[in-house]
N, C-alpha and C positions, 0 to 999 in steps of 0.2 A: 504494500500500500504506500503510495507516494504522499509525502507530507506537503500540503498546500498552505503556505503561510498566509496569503490573503484571505482564504476561506476560514482558516483558524482564527485570525484576528477579527473578521466579521462576526463569527460565531461568538467569540468571547465578548465583544462589544455588545452584541445583541442580548446575550445572556445577562450581562451586568445591567443593561438598561431595563430588562424585564424585572430583575431583582429590585432595582430602584423604584420602578412602578409599583411593585408589590408592596413596598414599604411607604408609599406616598399616602397622603391623607385621603385622596379620592378612593384609593384601593383598599383602605383599611377595613378589615373585617368588622362588621357591626353586629351586635347581639340583638336578635329580635325578641328572645326571651331567655330565661336562665337555663333552659334545658338544651338549647341547640344554637350553635353559631352558624352563620351564613357566610358564603363567599361574598355576597353583596346584598344590601337591603336598603331600600328607601321607600318613599310613599307610592311609587309606581311599579316597583319590581322587587321581588326577593328571590334569591337563587342560592341553593345549598352548595356546599363543596361537593366535588365528585366523590363517590364512594363505591366500592372499597378502595382504599389507597394505602398500601400498594395493591395493584390490580393484576389480574391474569389476562383474561380475554375481553372484559367489559367493565364499564363503570355505569352507575346510575346517577342521575341528578334530579333534584326536585326544584320546582320553581312556580312562581305566580307572576303573571304579567298583566298590567292594566291595559285597557284598550287604547289609551293615548300613546302607548309606546309603539313605534313603527317596526323595530327589528331588534332581536336579541340573538347574538351569535356566541358560540364557544369555539375557539380556535386552538388547536394543539400544535406545538412547535417542538422540534428536536433540539438538542443542545447546540447545534450549529445555527439555530434561529430559522431553520427552514420549516415552513408550514407543512404539516403531515396529515392534518385532518381538520375539517370544519363542519359544524352542525348548527342549524338554526333552531332555536327553541320556539315552538309554536304557542301562540296565546291560548288556544283552546285545550292545551294539554297541561298537566300538572307535574308530570315526570317524564323522563326519557331514558331509555336503555341505549348506551353508546358502545358499539362493538370496537374492540381494540385489536382484533385478530391480525390486522395488517401491520401493527406496530411490533418492532423487536423489543427485547428486554432493554431497559435503560431508563434514564430520567427524561421527562418531558415537562414542558410548561404548558399550562392551559390558561387562556386569556378570555375574559368575559367582555364583550362589547355591547353597548346599548345605543341604538341609533347611530352606529358608526364611531362611537367614542369608547375607548378602552377604559374600563372602570376597575378591573381587578385581574391579577395574575397570580397563579399558584403553581406549585410543583406536583407532578404525578410520577410515581414510580411504577413501571410495568415489569413484571417478573414472569417470564415464560417458563413452563415446566419442561 
């Protein structure tokens, strides 16, 4: 395997920027109640963390989306910052099963976007048997 310095640097910069986004005030995990923490919650949307984490072949996510929201997306990135999967969370659903069969074992970042604006980023570990 040939080492590609520009690709490595891009991946590293992207990963650091995701980590900074994760720690920003906008992406801060907010508690909806004392029993459960959410990836993101406001007056129009609440979205749980993906679970289980670490995952094997799938994750689930729970959510509620107000009618005033145009679009909610969950995008998965590998450690090089390359998009590997994207799903749209539908307003008329309350949960979604997301297959990870096409992903290899490793660490991924998943990013929640509401109406085109990134609001939260978290880590996901995938472990294949």
